[in-house]
N, CA, C and O atoms as a printed pandas DataFrame, in Angstrom:
     atom_number atom_name residue_name chain_id  residue_number  x_coord  y_coord  z_coord
0              1         N          MET        A               1 -125.969   92.017  142.347
1              2        CA          MET        A               1 -125.857   91.270  141.092
2              3         C          MET        A               1 -124.386   91.184  140.714
3              4         O          MET        A               1 -123.682   92.193  140.744
4              5         N          ALA        A               2 -123.921   90.012  140.364
5              6        CA          ALA        A               2 -122.509   89.795  140.033
6              7         C          ALA        A               2 -122.168   90.397  138.681
7              8         O          ALA        A               2 -122.949   90.315  137.732
8              9         N          ASN        A               3 -121.003   90.995  138.609
9             10        CA          ASN        A               3 -120.480   91.535  137.359
10            11         C          ASN        A               3 -119.691   90.421  136.692
11            12         O          ASN        A               3 -118.733   89.912  137.272
12            13         N          THR        A               4 -120.082   90.032  135.473
13            14        CA          THR        A               4 -119.426   88.895  134.822
14            15         C          THR        A               4 -117.964   89.183  134.521
15            16         O          THR        A               4 -117.185   88.247  134.346
16            17         N          GLU        A               5 -117.568   90.453  134.455
17            18        CA          GLU        A               5 -116.163   90.768  134.214
18            19         C          GLU        A               5 -115.307   90.418  135.423
19            20         O          GLU        A               5 -114.091   90.268  135.297
20            21         N          ASN        A               6 -115.926   90.286  136.591
21            22        CA          ASN        A               6 -115.181   89.983  137.810
22            23         C          ASN        A               6 -115.323   88.523  138.227
23            24         O          ASN        A               6 -115.005   88.171  139.363
24            25         N          VAL        A               7 -115.797   87.672  137.322
25            26        CA          VAL        A               7 -115.914   86.261  137.630
26            27         C          VAL        A               7 -114.514   85.681  137.811
27            28         O          VAL        A               7 -113.605   85.962  137.030
28            29         N          ALA        A               8 -114.358   84.876  138.843
29            30        CA          ALA        A               8 -113.048   84.305  139.163
30            31         C          ALA        A               8 -112.561   83.380  138.056
31            32         O          ALA        A               8 -113.342   82.647  137.449
32            33         N          LEU        A               9 -111.268   83.427  137.809
33            34        CA          LEU        A               9 -110.628   82.484  136.900
34            35         C          LEU        A               9 -110.319   81.210  137.676
35            36         O          LEU        A               9 -110.069   81.257  138.880
36            37         N          THR        A              10 -110.336   80.082  136.992
37            38        CA          THR        A              10 -109.845   78.876  137.640
38            39         C          THR        A              10 -108.332   79.027  137.782
39            40         O          THR        A              10 -107.710   79.821  137.077
40            41         N          GLU        A              11 -107.765   78.277  138.675
41            42        CA          GLU        A              11 -106.320   78.353  138.877
42            43         C          GLU        A              11 -105.569   77.967  137.599
43            44         O          GLU        A              11 -104.567   78.589  137.247
44            45         N          GLY        A              12 -106.065   76.937  136.913
45            46        CA          GLY        A              12 -105.431   76.509  135.673
46            47         C          GLY        A              12 -105.443   77.590  134.612
47            48         O          GLY        A              12 -104.424   77.845  133.970
48            49         N          VAL        A              13 -106.597   78.234  134.420
49            50        CA          VAL        A              13 -106.710   79.302  133.420
50            51         C          VAL        A              13 -105.823   80.484  133.796
51            52         O          VAL        A              13 -105.170   81.071  132.932
52            53         N          TYR        A              14 -105.796   80.830  135.064
53            54        CA          TYR        A              14 -104.946   81.919  135.533
54            55         C          TYR        A              14 -103.482   81.649  135.171
55            56         O          TYR        A              14 -102.790   82.525  134.652
56            57         N          TYR        A              15 -103.025   80.436  135.450
57            58        CA          TYR        A              15 -101.636   80.095  135.153
58            59         C          TYR        A              15 -101.376   79.972  133.655
59            60         O          TYR        A              15 -100.286   80.310  133.194
60            61         N          ILE        A              16 -102.341   79.501  132.897
61            62        CA          ILE        A              16 -102.181   79.460  131.436
62            63         C          ILE        A              16 -101.978   80.871  130.906
63            64         O          ILE        A              16 -101.065   81.119  130.118
64            65         N          LEU        A              17 -102.828   81.794  131.340
65            66        CA          LEU        A              17 -102.703   83.181  130.879
66            67         C          LEU        A              17 -101.350   83.764  131.272
67            68         O          LEU        A              17 -100.698   84.414  130.454
68            69         N          LEU        A              18 -100.922   83.542  132.509
69            70        CA          LEU        A              18  -99.612   84.044  132.938
70            71         C          LEU        A              18  -98.484   83.442  132.107
71            72         O          LEU        A              18  -97.535   84.134  131.738
72            73         N          SER        A              19  -98.594   82.158  131.818
73            74        CA          SER        A              19  -97.521   81.500  131.071
74            75         C          SER        A              19  -97.399   82.042  129.659
75            76         O          SER        A              19  -96.334   81.955  129.048
76            77         N          LEU        A              20  -98.486   82.603  129.133
77            78        CA          LEU        A              20  -98.476   83.081  127.749
78            79         C          LEU        A              20  -98.080   84.548  127.617
79            80         O          LEU        A              20  -98.330   85.167  126.582
80            81         N          LEU        A              21  -97.470   85.103  128.648
81            82        CA          LEU        A              21  -96.869   86.427  128.504
82            83         C          LEU        A              21  -95.704   86.359  127.525
83            84         O          LEU        A              21  -95.245   87.384  127.021
84            85         N          GLU        A              22  -95.231   85.147  127.261
85            86        CA          GLU        A              22  -94.267   84.898  126.185
86            87         C          GLU        A              22  -94.849   83.755  125.346
87            88         O          GLU        A              22  -95.462   82.844  125.902
88            89         N          PRO        A              23  -94.672   83.782  124.033
89            90        CA          PRO        A              23  -95.267   82.742  123.183
90            91         C          PRO        A              23  -94.763   81.349  123.560
91            92         O          PRO        A              23  -93.567   81.134  123.757
92            93         N          LEU        A              24  -95.700   80.417  123.653
93            94        CA          LEU        A              24  -95.368   79.028  123.987
94            95         C          LEU        A              24  -96.282   78.075  123.239
95            96         O          LEU        A              24  -97.400   78.438  122.872
96            97         N          HIS        A              25  -95.811   76.864  123.013
97            98        CA          HIS        A              25  -96.645   75.803  122.468
98            99         C          HIS        A              25  -97.217   75.008  123.643
99           100         O          HIS        A              25  -96.852   75.237  124.796
100          101         N          GLY        A              26  -98.115   74.077  123.337
101          102        CA          GLY        A              26  -98.844   73.354  124.383
102          103         C          GLY        A              26  -97.978   72.725  125.448
103          104         O          GLY        A              26  -98.231   72.913  126.638
104          105         N          TYR        A              27  -96.950   71.974  125.043
105          106        CA          TYR        A              27  -96.106   71.317  126.034
106          107         C          TYR        A              27  -95.363   72.340  126.891
107          108         O          TYR        A              27  -95.191   72.142  128.094
108          109         N          GLY        A              28  -94.926   73.426  126.270
109          110        CA          GLY        A              28  -94.261   74.495  127.013
110          111         C          GLY        A              28  -95.180   75.126  128.042
111          112         O          GLY        A              28  -94.751   75.478  129.141
112          113         N          ILE        A              29  -96.457   75.268  127.675
113          114        CA          ILE        A              29  -97.444   75.819  128.617
114          115         C          ILE        A              29  -97.595   74.883  129.809
115          116         O          ILE        A              29  -97.602   75.328  130.956
116          117         N          MET        A              30  -97.716   73.580  129.536
117          118        CA          MET        A              30  -97.866   72.610  130.627
118          119         C          MET        A              30  -96.676   72.689  131.581
119          120         O          MET        A              30  -96.854   72.663  132.799
120          121         N          GLN        A              31  -95.473   72.783  131.037
121          122        CA          GLN        A              31  -94.269   72.867  131.872
122          123         C          GLN        A              31  -94.237   74.166  132.668
123          124         O          GLN        A              31  -93.910   74.163  133.855
124          125         N          LYS        A              32  -94.577   75.273  132.019
125          126        CA          LYS        A              32  -94.541   76.589  132.678
126          127         C          LYS        A              32  -95.546   76.641  133.828
127          128         O          LYS        A              32  -95.229   77.122  134.916
128          129         N          VAL        A              33  -96.767   76.140  133.581
129          130        CA          VAL        A              33  -97.805   76.135  134.612
130          131         C          VAL        A              33  -97.362   75.292  135.806
131          132         O          VAL        A              33  -97.523   75.703  136.955
132          133         N          GLU        A              34  -96.812   74.131  135.537
133          134        CA          GLU        A              34  -96.352   73.272  136.630
134          135         C          GLU        A              34  -95.238   73.954  137.417
135          136         O          GLU        A              34  -95.195   73.859  138.644
136          137         N          GLY        A              35  -94.338   74.639  136.719
137          138        CA          GLY        A              35  -93.259   75.354  137.399
138          139         C          GLY        A              35  -93.753   76.533  138.211
139          140         O          GLY        A              35  -93.350   76.708  139.361
140          141         N          LEU        A              36  -94.627   77.347  137.623
141          142        CA          LEU        A              36  -95.159   78.514  138.331
142          143         C          LEU        A              36  -95.901   78.108  139.603
143          144         O          LEU        A              36  -95.816   78.789  140.625
144          145         N          SER        A              37  -96.625   77.000  139.531
145          146        CA          SER        A              37  -97.436   76.560  140.672
146          147         C          SER        A              37  -96.656   75.631  141.604
147          148         O          SER        A              37  -97.227   75.054  142.529
148          149         N          GLN        A              38  -95.368   75.490  141.360
149          150        CA          GLN        A              38  -94.504   74.622  142.162
150          151         C          GLN        A              38  -95.047   73.195  142.214
151          152         O          GLN        A              38  -94.995   72.528  143.247
152          153         N          GLY        A              39  -95.573   72.745  141.063
153          154        CA          GLY        A              39  -96.051   71.376  140.936
154          155         C          GLY        A              39  -97.466   71.123  141.402
155          156         O          GLY        A              39  -97.957   70.001  141.284
156          157         N          ARG        A              40  -98.143   72.143  141.932
157          158        CA          ARG        A              40  -99.517   71.958  142.413
158          159         C          ARG        A              40 -100.524   71.819  141.289
159          160         O          ARG        A              40 -101.498   71.078  141.420
160          161         N          VAL        A              41 -100.301   72.536  140.161
161          162        CA          VAL        A              41 -101.231   72.499  139.036
162          163         C          VAL        A              41 -100.544   71.778  137.884
163          164         O          VAL        A              41  -99.562   72.258  137.319
164          165         N          VAL        A              42 -101.087   70.616  137.555
165          166        CA          VAL        A              42 -100.567   69.821  136.445
166          167         C          VAL        A              42 -101.706   69.665  135.449
167          168         O          VAL        A              42 -102.744   69.082  135.763
168          169         N          LEU        A              43 -101.502   70.190  134.246
169          170        CA          LEU        A              43 -102.548   70.164  133.227
170          171         C          LEU        A              43 -102.387   68.948  132.328
171          172         O          LEU        A              43 -101.315   68.719  131.768
172          173         N          ALA        A              44 -103.450   68.173  132.194
173          174        CA          ALA        A              44 -103.468   67.092  131.211
174          175         C          ALA        A              44 -103.643   67.712  129.830
175          176         O          ALA        A              44 -104.193   68.806  129.706
176          177         N          ALA        A              45 -103.184   67.025  128.802
177          178        CA          ALA        A              45 -103.240   67.556  127.438
178          179         C          ALA        A              45 -104.669   67.922  127.031
179          180         O          ALA        A              45 -104.891   68.985  126.452
180          181         N          GLY        A              46 -105.632   67.058  127.324
181          182        CA          GLY        A              46 -107.021   67.333  126.952
182          183         C          GLY        A              46 -107.569   68.575  127.631
183          184         O          GLY        A              46 -108.267   69.377  127.010
184          185         N          THR        A              47 -107.252   68.729  128.902
185          186        CA          THR        A              47 -107.678   69.906  129.653
186          187         C          THR        A              47 -107.051   71.165  129.069
187          188         O          THR        A              47 -107.726   72.177  128.881
188          189         N          LEU        A              48 -105.757   71.094  128.785
189          190        CA          LEU        A              48 -105.049   72.251  128.243
190          191         C          LEU        A              48 -105.633   72.669  126.903
191          192         O          LEU        A              48 -105.937   73.845  126.704
192          193         N          TYR        A              49 -105.794   71.734  125.989
193          194        CA          TYR        A              49 -106.246   72.115  124.649
194          195         C          TYR        A              49 -107.696   72.572  124.648
195          196         O          TYR        A              49 -108.078   73.401  123.822
196          197         N          GLY        A              50 -108.514   72.047  125.561
197          198        CA          GLY        A              50 -109.877   72.573  125.725
198          199         C          GLY        A              50 -109.843   74.009  126.221
199          200         O          GLY        A              50 -110.601   74.855  125.744
200          201         N          ALA        A              51 -108.960   74.286  127.184
201          202        CA          ALA        A              51 -108.821   75.641  127.722
202          203         C          ALA        A              51 -108.285   76.591  126.656
203          204         O          ALA        A              51 -108.757   77.722  126.547
204          205         N          LEU        A              52 -107.307   76.147  125.870
205          206        CA          LEU        A              52 -106.751   76.996  124.814
206          207         C          LEU        A              52 -107.823   77.369  123.799
207          208         O          LEU        A              52 -107.879   78.507  123.334
208          209         N          SER        A              53 -108.665   76.413  123.460
209          210        CA          SER        A              53 -109.757   76.680  122.522
210          211         C          SER        A              53 -110.725   77.714  123.105
211          212         O          SER        A              53 -111.114   78.661  122.421
212          213         N          SER        A              54 -111.108   77.529  124.358
213          214        CA          SER        A              54 -112.026   78.448  125.023
214          215         C          SER        A              54 -111.426   79.851  125.166
215          216         O          SER        A              54 -112.109   80.846  124.923
216          217         N          LEU        A              55 -110.166   79.930  125.556
217          218        CA          LEU        A              55 -109.512   81.223  125.737
218          219         C          LEU        A              55 -109.327   81.945  124.410
219          220         O          LEU        A              55 -109.373   83.174  124.357
220          221         N          THR        A              56 -109.116   81.184  123.334
221          222        CA          THR        A              56 -109.019   81.781  122.000
222          223         C          THR        A              56 -110.368   82.365  121.599
223          224         O          THR        A              56 -110.439   83.477  121.075
224          225         N          GLU        A              57 -111.435   81.615  121.845
225          226        CA          GLU        A              57 -112.793   82.096  121.521
226          227         C          GLU        A              57 -113.129   83.364  122.293
227          228         O          GLU        A              57 -113.794   84.250  121.756
228          229         N          LYS        A              58 -112.687   83.470  123.537
229          230        CA          LYS        A              58 -112.953   84.655  124.359
230          231         C          LYS        A              58 -112.093   85.846  123.952
231          232         O          LYS        A              58 -112.357   86.977  124.360
232          233         N          GLY        A              59 -111.060   85.590  123.146
233          234        CA          GLY        A              59 -110.165   86.672  122.733
234          235         C          GLY        A              59 -109.073   86.986  123.734
235          236         O          GLY        A              59 -108.415   88.021  123.630
236          237         N          TRP        A              60 -108.869   86.094  124.715
237          238        CA          TRP        A              60 -107.866   86.330  125.751
238          239         C          TRP        A              60 -106.483   85.859  125.319
239          240         O          TRP        A              60 -105.472   86.340  125.832
240          241         N          ILE        A              61 -106.436   84.919  124.376
241          242        CA          ILE        A              61 -105.173   84.476  123.790
242          243         C          ILE        A              61 -105.358   84.375  122.291
243          244         O          ILE        A              61 -106.483   84.388  121.792
244          245         N          GLN        A              62 -104.255   84.275  121.577
245          246        CA          GLN        A              62 -104.340   84.046  120.136
246          247         C          GLN        A              62 -103.263   83.058  119.719
247          248         O          GLN        A              62 -102.184   82.991  120.306
248          249         N          ALA        A              63 -103.594   82.294  118.682
249          250        CA          ALA        A              63 -102.617   81.377  118.112
250          251         C          ALA        A              63 -101.757   82.169  117.142
251          252         O          ALA        A              63 -102.258   82.960  116.342
252          253         N          LEU        A              64 -100.468   81.944  117.228
253          254        CA          LEU        A              64  -99.563   82.591  116.291
254          255         C          LEU        A              64  -99.514   81.758  115.018
255          256         O          LEU        A              64  -99.790   80.558  115.047
256          257         N          GLU        A              65  -99.168   82.384  113.915
257          258        CA          GLU        A              65  -99.090   81.649  112.656
258          259         C          GLU        A              65  -98.061   80.543  112.781
259          260         O          GLU        A              65  -96.972   80.728  113.325
260          261         N          GLU        A              66  -98.442   79.389  112.259
261          262        CA          GLU        A              66  -97.552   78.230  112.353
262          263         C          GLU        A              66  -96.421   78.343  111.343
263          264         O          GLU        A              66  -96.630   78.658  110.171
264          265         N          ASN        A              67  -95.227   78.079  111.830
265          266        CA          ASN        A              67  -94.075   77.969  110.937
266          267         C          ASN        A              67  -94.036   76.538  110.434
267          268         O          ASN        A              67  -94.484   75.629  111.133
268          269         N          SER        A              68  -93.522   76.326  109.265
269          270        CA          SER        A              68  -93.529   74.988  108.673
270          271         C          SER        A              68  -92.924   73.958  109.620
271          272         O          SER        A              68  -91.756   74.044  110.000
272          273         N          GLY        A              69  -93.755   72.980  109.991
273          274        CA          GLY        A              69  -93.292   71.892  110.832
274          275         C          GLY        A              69  -93.197   72.189  112.308
275          276         O          GLY        A              69  -92.974   71.271  113.097
276          277         N          ARG        A              70  -93.358   73.429  112.713
277          278        CA          ARG        A              70  -93.251   73.771  114.135
278          279         C          ARG        A              70  -94.617   73.658  114.801
279          280         O          ARG        A              70  -95.653   73.774  114.146
280          281         N          LYS        A              71  -94.601   73.433  116.092
281          282        CA          LYS        A              71  -95.847   73.347  116.850
282          283         C          LYS        A              71  -96.492   74.725  116.940
283          284         O          LYS        A              71  -95.809   75.749  116.933
284          285         N          LYS        A              72  -97.820   74.731  117.024
285          286        CA          LYS        A              72  -98.564   75.983  117.143
286          287         C          LYS        A              72  -98.239   76.640  118.475
287          288         O          LYS        A              72  -98.284   75.997  119.524
288          289         N          GLU        A              73  -97.912   77.917  118.424
289          290        CA          GLU        A              73  -97.650   78.678  119.642
290          291         C          GLU        A              73  -98.813   79.632  119.894
291          292         O          GLU        A              73  -99.517   80.043  118.972
292          293         N          TYR        A              74  -98.990   79.966  121.154
293          294        CA          TYR        A              74 -100.042   80.877  121.592
294          295         C          TYR        A              74  -99.402   82.017  122.369
295          296         O          TYR        A              74  -98.310   81.881  122.921
296          297         N          CYS        A              75 -100.109   83.150  122.401
297          298        CA          CYS        A              75  -99.679   84.258  123.257
298          299         C          CYS        A              75 -100.919   84.966  123.782
299          300         O          CYS        A              75 -101.999   84.873  123.197
300          301         N          ILE        A              76 -100.751   85.668  124.880
301          302        CA          ILE        A              76 -101.848   86.393  125.515
302          303         C          ILE        A              76 -102.127   87.674  124.724
303          304         O          ILE        A              76 -101.215   88.279  124.161
304          305         N          THR        A              77 -103.390   88.074  124.690
305          306        CA          THR        A              77 -103.779   89.323  124.033
306          307         C          THR        A              77 -103.878   90.434  125.081
307          308         O          THR        A              77 -103.778   90.174  126.280
308          309         N          ASP        A              78 -104.071   91.660  124.626
309          310        CA          ASP        A              78 -104.268   92.768  125.570
310          311         C          ASP        A              78 -105.496   92.523  126.441
311          312         O          ASP        A              78 -105.484   92.839  127.631
312          313         N          GLU        A              79 -106.556   91.963  125.858
313          314        CA          GLU        A              79 -107.760   91.647  126.629
314          315         C          GLU        A              79 -107.456   90.592  127.699
315          316         O          GLU        A              79 -107.963   90.671  128.817
316          317         N          GLY        A              80 -106.625   89.608  127.345
317          318        CA          GLY        A              80 -106.217   88.591  128.310
318          319         C          GLY        A              80 -105.391   89.183  129.438
319          320         O          GLY        A              80 -105.559   88.807  130.598
320          321         N          LYS        A              81 -104.497   90.110  129.102
321          322        CA          LYS        A              81 -103.687   90.768  130.137
322          323         C          LYS        A              81 -104.578   91.554  131.088
323          324         O          LYS        A              81 -104.346   91.564  132.297
324          325         N          GLU        A              82 -105.596   92.212  130.544
325          326        CA          GLU        A              82 -106.522   92.969  131.395
326          327         C          GLU        A              82 -107.290   92.026  132.316
327          328         O          GLU        A              82 -107.521   92.352  133.480
328          329         N          LYS        A              83 -107.686   90.863  131.809
329          330        CA          LYS        A              83 -108.380   89.877  132.639
330          331         C          LYS        A              83 -107.482   89.422  133.785
331          332         O          LYS        A              83 -107.952   89.271  134.913
332          333         N          VAL        A              84 -106.197   89.202  133.511
333          334        CA          VAL        A              84 -105.257   88.811  134.569
334          335         C          VAL        A              84 -105.109   89.934  135.593
335          336         O          VAL        A              84 -105.079   89.673  136.796
336          337         N          ARG        A              85 -105.015   91.176  135.129
337          338        CA          ARG        A              85 -104.917   92.317  136.070
338          339         C          ARG        A              85 -106.137   92.363  136.992
339          340         O          ARG        A              85 -105.999   92.563  138.199
340          341         N          ARG        A              86 -107.333   92.177  136.421
341          342        CA          ARG        A              86 -108.559   92.189  137.240
342          343         C          ARG        A              86 -108.570   91.031  138.229
343          344         O          ARG        A              86 -109.026   91.182  139.362
344          345         N          GLU        A              87 -108.066   89.870  137.796
345          346        CA          GLU        A              87 -108.019   88.718  138.700
346          347         C          GLU        A              87 -107.042   88.968  139.846
347          348         O          GLU        A              87 -107.326   88.594  140.984
348          349         N          ILE        A              88 -105.916   89.581  139.573
349          350        CA          ILE        A              88 -104.951   89.909  140.623
350          351         C          ILE        A              88 -105.589   90.872  141.624
351          352         O          ILE        A              88 -105.419   90.706  142.832
352          353         N          GLN        A              89 -106.324   91.877  141.136
353          354        CA          GLN        A              89 -107.012   92.806  142.039
354          355         C          GLN        A              89 -108.036   92.070  142.899
355          356         O          GLN        A              89 -108.160   92.344  144.093
356          357         N          ARG        A              90 -108.772   91.135  142.292
357          358        CA          ARG        A              90 -109.785   90.366  143.021
358          359         C          ARG        A              90 -109.111   89.527  144.107
359          360         O          ARG        A              90 -109.590   89.469  145.239
360          361         N          LEU        A              91 -108.005   88.883  143.759
361          362        CA          LEU        A              91 -107.291   88.055  144.727
362          363         C          LEU        A              91 -106.692   88.903  145.851
363          364         O          LEU        A              91 -106.695   88.489  147.010
364          365         N          GLU        A              92 -106.181   90.081  145.512
365          366        CA          GLU        A              92 -105.642   90.977  146.541
366          367         C          GLU        A              92 -106.734   91.409  147.512
367          368         O          GLU        A              92 -106.492   91.506  148.715
368          369         N          GLU        A              93 -107.945   91.671  146.994
369          370        CA          GLU        A              93 -109.064   92.038  147.857
370          371         C          GLU        A              93 -109.415   90.885  148.799
371          372         O          GLU        A              93 -109.642   91.094  149.990
372          373         N          LEU        A              94 -109.456   89.660  148.251
373          374        CA          LEU        A              94 -109.746   88.494  149.089
374          375         C          LEU        A              94 -108.714   88.346  150.200
375          376         O          LEU        A              94 -109.065   88.121  151.358
376          377         N          LEU        A              95 -107.461   88.470  149.848
377          378        CA          LEU        A              95 -106.376   88.341  150.811
378          379         C          LEU        A              95 -106.456   89.438  151.874
379          380         O          LEU        A              95 -106.336   89.164  153.068
380          381         N          HIS        A              96 -106.657   90.677  151.430
381          382        CA          HIS        A              96 -106.757   91.806  152.366
382          383         C          HIS        A              96 -107.904   91.592  153.355
383          384         O          HIS        A              96 -107.731   91.748  154.564
384          385         N          ASN        A              97 -109.076   91.233  152.825
385          386        CA          ASN        A              97 -110.242   91.058  153.695
386          387         C          ASN        A              97 -110.056   89.876  154.642
387          388         O          ASN        A              97 -110.462   89.943  155.802
388          389         N          GLY        A              98 -109.451   88.804  154.161
389          390        CA          GLY        A              98 -109.197   87.660  155.029
390          391         C          GLY        A              98 -108.245   88.003  156.154
391          392         O          GLY        A              98 -108.482   87.642  157.306
392          393         N          LYS        A              99 -107.164   88.701  155.824
393          394        CA          LYS        A              99 -106.201   89.100  156.851
394          395         C          LYS        A              99 -106.830   90.062  157.846
395          396         O          LYS        A              99 -106.586   89.970  159.049
396          397         N          MET        A             100 -107.644   90.988  157.339
397          398        CA          MET        A             100 -108.282   91.962  158.209
398          399         C          MET        A             100 -109.233   91.258  159.176
399          400         O          MET        A             100 -109.252   91.570  160.367
400          401         N          MET        A             101 -110.013   90.321  158.674
401          402        CA          MET        A             101 -110.992   89.660  159.534
402          403         C          MET        A             101 -110.341   88.648  160.474
403          404         O          MET        A             101 -110.745   88.529  161.630
404          405         N          MET        A             102 -109.368   87.940  160.001
405          406        CA          MET        A             102 -108.727   86.910  160.834
406          407         C          MET        A             102 -107.723   87.502  161.811
407          408         O          MET        A             102 -107.498   86.936  162.881
408          409         N          GLY        A             103 -107.122   88.620  161.465
409          410        CA          GLY        A             103 -106.074   89.168  162.313
410          411         C          GLY        A             103 -106.546   90.268  163.230
411          412         O          GLY        A             103 -105.809   90.692  164.120
412          413         N          GLY        A             104 -107.760   90.736  163.028
413          414        CA          GLY        A             104 -108.244   91.877  163.821
414          415         C          GLY        A             104 -108.632   91.460  165.219
415          416         O          GLY        A             104 -109.424   90.534  165.396
416          417         N          ASP        A             105 -108.081   92.139  166.223
417          418        CA          ASP        A             105 -108.421   91.837  167.624
418          419         C          ASP        A             105 -109.789   92.377  168.013
419          420         O          ASP        A             105 -110.402   91.892  168.964
420          421         N          ASN        A             106 -110.278   93.393  167.273
421          422        CA          ASN        A             106 -111.531   94.038  167.654
422          423         C          ASN        A             106 -112.743   93.470  166.945
423          424         O          ASN        A             106 -113.840   94.012  167.081
424          425         N          HIS        A             107 -112.576   92.397  166.196
425          426        CA          HIS        A             107 -113.697   91.834  165.437
426          427         C          HIS        A             107 -114.167   90.535  166.079
427          428         O          HIS        A             107 -113.364   89.697  166.490
428          429         N          ASP        A             108 -115.464   90.391  166.154
429          430        CA          ASP        A             108 -116.031   89.132  166.628
430          431         C          ASP        A             108 -115.976   88.120  165.497
431          432         O          ASP        A             108 -116.106   88.483  164.328
432          433         N          ALA        A             109 -115.784   86.860  165.836
433          434        CA          ALA        A             109 -115.718   85.812  164.819
434          435         C          ALA        A             109 -117.083   85.456  164.316
435          436         O          ALA        A             109 -117.215   84.589  163.452
């Protein structure tokens, strides 16, 4: 039976969470994600704001109080950081097992 705490993050959500290790507004998040992924992950505004809403509801990020006239900024919560740590462990396991199976001379394909 699958443990819901170990459910894989989408690549976009993973990069959004990483980008929010420092407070950013929506456009800053889009730029950071594109930079971190070397241009592979490009978030459309609608996708980003839907994800921000969902991540806020889950408690993985929080909106910071708006300063007069400034765009709303978000930052990752401790729960969000823990989710990223678990995802990194999951990805490391996938990588380890793939390398072990693909690189092992004593294993049948």
